[in-house]
C-alpha positions, -999 to 999 in steps of 0.1 A, spaced: -428 534 -127 -422 544 -90 -395 530 -67 -404 500 -47 -412 507 -10 -385 494 13 -396 494 50 -371 509 74 -349 486 94 -360 481 129 -344 502 156 -329 479 182 -327 492 218 -297 480 238 -309 455 264 -279 435 275 -241 437 272 -214 412 281 -177 422 277 -148 398 273 -127 384 245 -160 378 229 -183 408 233 -221 403 231 -246 431 227 -283 423 227 -311 444 215 -348 443 209 -371 462 186 -402 445 199 -411 413 216 -404 392 185 -377 413 168 -344 408 186 -307 408 176 -276 397 194 -243 410 180 -211 390 187 -177 407 183 -145 387 186 -120 413 198 -91 390 188 -101 385 152 -121 417 147 -151 397 133 -186 408 141 -216 387 133 -253 387 142 -281 364 153 -318 371 150 -350 352 152 -348 346 115 -318 323 118 -328 311 153 -365 302 151 -362 281 182 -358 313 202 -388 335 193 -384 356 225 -354 378 232 -350 366 268 -345 330 257 -321 341 229 -300 361 253 -298 332 278 -286 310 250 -264 335 232 -234 311 233 -252 286 211 -271 308 187 -266 306 150 -247 337 139 -243 351 104 -220 377 88 -247 403 82 -279 412 99 -306 387 90 
């Protein structure tokens, strides 16, 4: 029995960056595959938002504009 095929994770290209106490980094793999990383420099916590946990924002531009109110999780989703 062969190993199950696991497709490679998308490669996100850096698209936006906002620095402050909370650092935001946005990237896109294609028009419907985006990720916004949020890093709290005070607590050291990094979490992620994607279209999977933010279906109301299918396009990256809308997600980036609304990055402060996205739903974030502890691991890439």
